[in-house]
ZAGUFI-567453 format. One line per 3 residues: number of its first residue (from 0); for each residue x, y, z negated of C-alpha. Coordinates in steps of 0.5 Angstrom, whole numbers, plus 500, padded with zeros to 3 digits. Example, Ala and Ser with C-alpha at 12.3 -4.5 7.8 and 13.67 -1.06 7.14 Angstrom:
! residues 2
0	525 491 484  527 498 486
***
This chain:
! residues 208
0	104 566 460  110 561 462  114 564 467
3	121 561 471  124 567 468  122 565 461
6	125 558 462  132 562 465  132 566 458
9	131 559 454  137 556 458  141 562 458
12	140 562 450  142 555 450  148 555 454
15	150 561 449  149 557 443  153 551 446
18	159 556 448  159 559 441  159 552 438
21	165 550 442  169 556 440  168 554 433
24	171 547 434  178 551 435  178 555 429
27	180 549 424  186 548 429  188 556 428
30	188 554 421  193 548 422  198 553 426
33	198 558 420  199 553 415  205 549 419
36	210 550 414  215 545 417  213 544 424
39	219 546 428  215 544 435  208 543 438
42	209 536 438  211 536 431  205 540 429
45	201 535 433  204 529 430  203 532 423
48	196 534 424  194 529 429  187 527 426
51	185 535 426  187 535 434  183 528 435
54	177 530 432  177 537 436  178 533 442
57	172 528 441  167 533 439  169 538 445
60	168 532 449  161 530 445  159 537 446
63	161 537 453  157 531 455  151 533 451
66	151 540 455  152 536 461  146 531 460
69	142 537 458  144 541 464  142 535 469
72	135 534 466  133 541 466  135 542 473
75	128 538 474  124 543 470  120 549 473
78	116 551 467  116 550 459  111 550 454
81	111 550 446  114 543 446  120 544 450
84	122 550 446  121 546 440  125 540 442
87	131 545 445  131 548 438  132 541 435
90	137 540 440  141 547 439  141 545 431
93	145 539 432  150 543 437  151 548 432
96	152 543 426  157 539 430  163 543 428
99	161 542 421  160 535 421  167 535 425
102	170 538 419  167 533 414  171 528 418
105	177 532 417  177 533 410  183 532 406
108	184 526 402  181 521 406  175 525 408
111	168 526 404  164 520 403  158 520 408
114	162 524 413  161 519 418  154 517 417
117	152 525 418  156 525 424  153 519 427
120	146 522 425  147 529 428  149 525 435
123	143 521 434  138 527 433  141 531 438
126	140 525 444  134 523 441  131 531 442
129	134 530 449  130 524 450  124 526 447
132	125 533 452  125 528 458  120 524 456
135	115 530 455  117 532 462  115 526 465
138	109 525 462  107 533 464  109 533 471
141	106 540 471  113 542 468  117 539 473
144	119 541 480  117 538 486  122 534 490
147	125 527 491  131 528 486  126 530 481
150	122 523 483  128 519 482  130 522 476
153	123 521 473  124 513 475  131 513 472
156	132 510 465  130 515 459  136 514 455
159	132 510 449  138 505 449  143 510 447
162	138 512 442  137 505 439  145 504 439
165	146 510 435  141 508 430  145 501 430
168	151 505 429  148 509 424  146 503 420
171	153 500 421  157 507 418  152 506 412
174	153 499 411  160 498 412  163 505 411
177	170 503 412  168 502 420  167 510 420
180	166 513 427  169 507 430  161 505 430
183	160 509 436  164 504 440  157 501 440
186	155 506 446  159 502 451  153 497 451
189	149 503 453  149 500 461  148 493 459
192	142 495 455  139 499 460  139 494 465
195	136 489 460  130 494 459  130 495 466
198	129 488 468  124 487 462  120 493 465
201	120 490 472  118 483 470  112 486 466
204	110 490 472  110 484 476  106 480 471
207	101 486 471
***
Protein backbone atom coordinates (compact mmCIF):
# COMPACT_ATOMS: atom_id res chain seq x y z
CA UNK A 1 0.00 0.00 0.00
CA UNK A 2 1.35 3.42 -1.02
CA UNK A 3 0.76 5.84 1.84
CA UNK A 4 1.63 9.47 2.46
CA UNK A 5 3.70 8.30 5.41
CA UNK A 6 5.69 6.12 3.03
CA UNK A 7 6.37 9.15 0.83
CA UNK A 8 7.43 11.15 3.90
CA UNK A 9 9.90 8.41 4.84
CA UNK A 10 11.33 8.37 1.31
CA UNK A 11 11.81 12.15 1.38
CA UNK A 12 13.29 12.08 4.89
CA UNK A 13 15.76 9.40 3.77
CA UNK A 14 16.67 11.49 0.72
CA UNK A 15 17.23 14.59 2.86
CA UNK A 16 19.52 12.60 5.18
CA UNK A 17 21.62 11.36 2.26
CA UNK A 18 21.96 14.91 0.92
CA UNK A 19 23.02 16.15 4.37
CA UNK A 20 25.69 13.45 4.61
CA UNK A 21 27.00 14.30 1.12
CA UNK A 22 27.27 17.96 2.09
CA UNK A 23 29.21 16.97 5.20
CA UNK A 24 31.60 14.80 3.21
CA UNK A 25 32.45 17.77 1.00
CA UNK A 26 34.21 19.51 3.86
CA UNK A 27 36.49 16.60 4.82
CA UNK A 28 39.17 17.46 2.20
CA UNK A 29 39.30 20.98 3.66
CA UNK A 30 40.04 19.48 7.08
CA UNK A 31 43.00 17.70 5.49
CA UNK A 32 44.11 21.01 3.94
CA UNK A 33 44.22 22.57 7.40
CA UNK A 34 46.10 19.64 8.92
CA UNK A 35 48.68 19.87 6.16
CA UNK A 36 49.05 23.64 6.22
CA UNK A 37 52.69 23.91 7.13
CA UNK A 38 53.70 27.40 6.02
CA UNK A 39 50.33 29.16 6.22
CA UNK A 40 50.44 31.98 8.79
CA UNK A 41 46.80 32.99 8.42
CA UNK A 42 43.49 31.84 7.05
CA UNK A 43 44.01 34.07 4.02
CA UNK A 44 47.36 32.38 3.33
CA UNK A 45 45.70 28.98 3.66
CA UNK A 46 42.96 29.90 1.20
CA UNK A 47 45.49 31.40 -1.22
CA UNK A 48 47.69 28.30 -1.10
CA UNK A 49 44.81 25.85 -1.58
CA UNK A 50 42.33 28.01 -3.44
CA UNK A 51 41.32 25.23 -5.83
CA UNK A 52 40.16 23.02 -2.98
CA UNK A 53 38.07 25.79 -1.46
CA UNK A 54 36.62 26.73 -4.84
CA UNK A 55 35.68 23.14 -5.62
CA UNK A 56 34.03 22.84 -2.20
CA UNK A 57 32.01 26.01 -2.78
CA UNK A 58 30.92 24.97 -6.27
CA UNK A 59 29.92 21.44 -5.25
CA UNK A 60 28.11 22.71 -2.15
CA UNK A 61 26.16 25.08 -4.39
CA UNK A 62 25.48 22.29 -6.91
CA UNK A 63 24.06 19.98 -4.23
CA UNK A 64 22.07 22.85 -2.76
CA UNK A 65 20.50 23.61 -6.15
CA UNK A 66 19.82 19.94 -6.86
CA UNK A 67 18.16 19.47 -3.48
CA UNK A 68 16.18 22.68 -3.95
CA UNK A 69 14.84 21.51 -7.30
CA UNK A 70 14.04 18.09 -5.84
CA UNK A 71 12.27 19.62 -2.85
CA UNK A 72 10.22 22.01 -4.99
CA UNK A 73 9.14 19.20 -7.31
CA UNK A 74 8.24 16.72 -4.57
CA UNK A 75 5.93 19.32 -3.01
CA UNK A 76 3.55 18.41 -5.84
CA UNK A 77 3.59 14.66 -5.15
CA UNK A 78 1.09 13.08 -2.78
CA UNK A 79 1.97 9.44 -3.44
CA UNK A 80 4.66 7.28 -5.04
CA UNK A 81 5.25 4.05 -6.92
CA UNK A 82 8.17 1.82 -7.82
CA UNK A 83 9.39 4.17 -10.55
CA UNK A 84 9.43 7.13 -8.16
CA UNK A 85 11.48 5.11 -5.65
CA UNK A 86 13.86 3.88 -8.34
CA UNK A 87 14.47 7.36 -9.76
CA UNK A 88 15.06 8.63 -6.24
CA UNK A 89 17.83 6.12 -5.71
CA UNK A 90 19.43 6.97 -9.06
CA UNK A 91 19.38 10.62 -8.01
CA UNK A 92 20.79 9.81 -4.56
CA UNK A 93 23.60 7.82 -6.16
CA UNK A 94 24.71 10.95 -8.00
CA UNK A 95 24.49 13.02 -4.82
CA UNK A 96 26.79 10.68 -2.88
CA UNK A 97 29.18 10.57 -5.85
CA UNK A 98 29.60 14.35 -5.99
CA UNK A 99 32.14 14.52 -3.12
CA UNK A 100 34.19 11.85 -4.91
CA UNK A 101 34.02 13.57 -8.30
CA UNK A 102 34.94 16.85 -6.62
CA UNK A 103 38.06 15.20 -5.25
CA UNK A 104 38.94 14.01 -8.74
CA UNK A 105 38.97 17.62 -9.87
CA UNK A 106 41.22 18.55 -6.92
CA UNK A 107 43.78 15.80 -7.48
CA UNK A 108 47.38 17.06 -7.39
CA UNK A 109 49.59 17.57 -10.43
CA UNK A 110 46.87 19.06 -12.60
CA UNK A 111 44.13 16.59 -11.80
CA UNK A 112 43.25 13.16 -13.16
CA UNK A 113 42.46 12.50 -16.81
CA UNK A 114 38.73 12.24 -17.26
CA UNK A 115 37.90 14.09 -14.04
CA UNK A 116 35.89 16.83 -15.74
CA UNK A 117 33.80 14.45 -17.91
CA UNK A 118 33.11 12.32 -14.83
CA UNK A 119 31.93 15.36 -12.88
CA UNK A 120 29.72 16.59 -15.73
CA UNK A 121 28.36 13.08 -16.34
CA UNK A 122 27.39 12.86 -12.67
CA UNK A 123 25.46 16.12 -12.98
CA UNK A 124 23.87 14.92 -16.21
CA UNK A 125 22.57 11.73 -14.60
CA UNK A 126 21.44 13.65 -11.51
CA UNK A 127 19.42 16.22 -13.39
CA UNK A 128 18.24 13.57 -15.85
CA UNK A 129 16.82 11.59 -12.92
CA UNK A 130 14.97 14.68 -11.65
CA UNK A 131 13.60 15.43 -15.11
CA UNK A 132 12.49 11.80 -15.49
CA UNK A 133 10.85 11.95 -12.06
CA UNK A 134 8.94 15.08 -12.99
CA UNK A 135 7.93 13.64 -16.34
CA UNK A 136 6.66 10.48 -14.65
CA UNK A 137 4.56 12.55 -12.27
CA UNK A 138 3.08 14.60 -15.09
CA UNK A 139 2.09 11.42 -16.93
CA UNK A 140 0.61 9.85 -13.78
CA UNK A 141 -1.54 12.59 -12.21
CA UNK A 142 -2.78 10.14 -9.59
CA UNK A 143 0.61 10.58 -7.90
CA UNK A 144 0.19 14.35 -7.67
CA UNK A 145 -1.64 16.72 -5.37
CA UNK A 146 -4.69 18.59 -6.58
CA UNK A 147 -4.56 22.37 -6.83
CA UNK A 148 -3.60 25.34 -8.95
CA UNK A 149 0.07 25.24 -7.95
CA UNK A 150 0.45 21.67 -9.12
CA UNK A 151 -1.43 22.50 -12.33
CA UNK A 152 0.98 25.36 -12.96
CA UNK A 153 3.95 23.07 -12.29
CA UNK A 154 2.74 20.46 -14.76
CA UNK A 155 2.51 23.19 -17.43
CA UNK A 156 6.00 24.55 -16.71
CA UNK A 157 9.17 23.59 -18.67
CA UNK A 158 10.26 20.04 -17.93
CA UNK A 159 14.02 20.64 -17.76
CA UNK A 160 14.91 18.91 -21.01
CA UNK A 161 16.87 22.00 -22.07
CA UNK A 162 19.16 21.59 -19.07
CA UNK A 163 19.70 17.92 -19.88
CA UNK A 164 20.51 18.78 -23.51
CA UNK A 165 23.03 21.44 -22.48
CA UNK A 166 24.68 19.11 -19.96
CA UNK A 167 24.98 16.48 -22.66
CA UNK A 168 26.64 19.08 -24.89
CA UNK A 169 28.94 20.08 -22.02
CA UNK A 170 29.92 16.44 -21.56
CA UNK A 171 30.82 16.16 -25.24
CA UNK A 172 32.90 19.34 -24.97
CA UNK A 173 34.83 18.08 -21.93
CA UNK A 174 35.64 14.87 -23.78
CA UNK A 175 36.51 16.48 -27.12
CA UNK A 176 38.43 19.45 -25.66
CA UNK A 177 39.86 18.34 -22.29
CA UNK A 178 41.52 21.72 -21.71
CA UNK A 179 38.09 23.32 -21.30
CA UNK A 180 37.33 21.17 -18.26
CA UNK A 181 34.33 22.06 -16.11
CA UNK A 182 34.20 25.51 -17.73
CA UNK A 183 31.94 23.76 -20.22
CA UNK A 184 29.24 24.02 -17.54
CA UNK A 185 28.92 27.71 -18.43
CA UNK A 186 26.76 26.40 -21.27
CA UNK A 187 24.03 26.10 -18.66
CA UNK A 188 23.57 29.88 -18.88
CA UNK A 189 21.82 29.13 -22.17
CA UNK A 190 19.10 27.17 -20.36
CA UNK A 191 16.67 30.08 -20.21
CA UNK A 192 16.85 31.01 -23.91
CA UNK A 193 16.67 27.34 -24.93
CA UNK A 194 13.62 26.73 -22.72
CA UNK A 195 11.89 29.75 -24.29
CA UNK A 196 12.73 28.46 -27.78
CA UNK A 197 11.32 25.02 -26.98
CA UNK A 198 8.20 26.57 -25.43
CA UNK A 199 7.69 28.69 -28.54
CA UNK A 200 7.96 25.62 -30.77
CA UNK A 201 5.47 23.74 -28.59
CA UNK A 202 2.99 26.62 -28.85
CA UNK A 203 3.35 26.73 -32.63
CA UNK A 204 2.74 22.98 -32.88
CA UNK A 205 -0.27 23.31 -30.61
CA UNK A 206 -1.76 26.08 -32.75
CA UNK A 207 -1.02 24.16 -35.95
CA UNK A 208 -2.64 21.03 -34.51
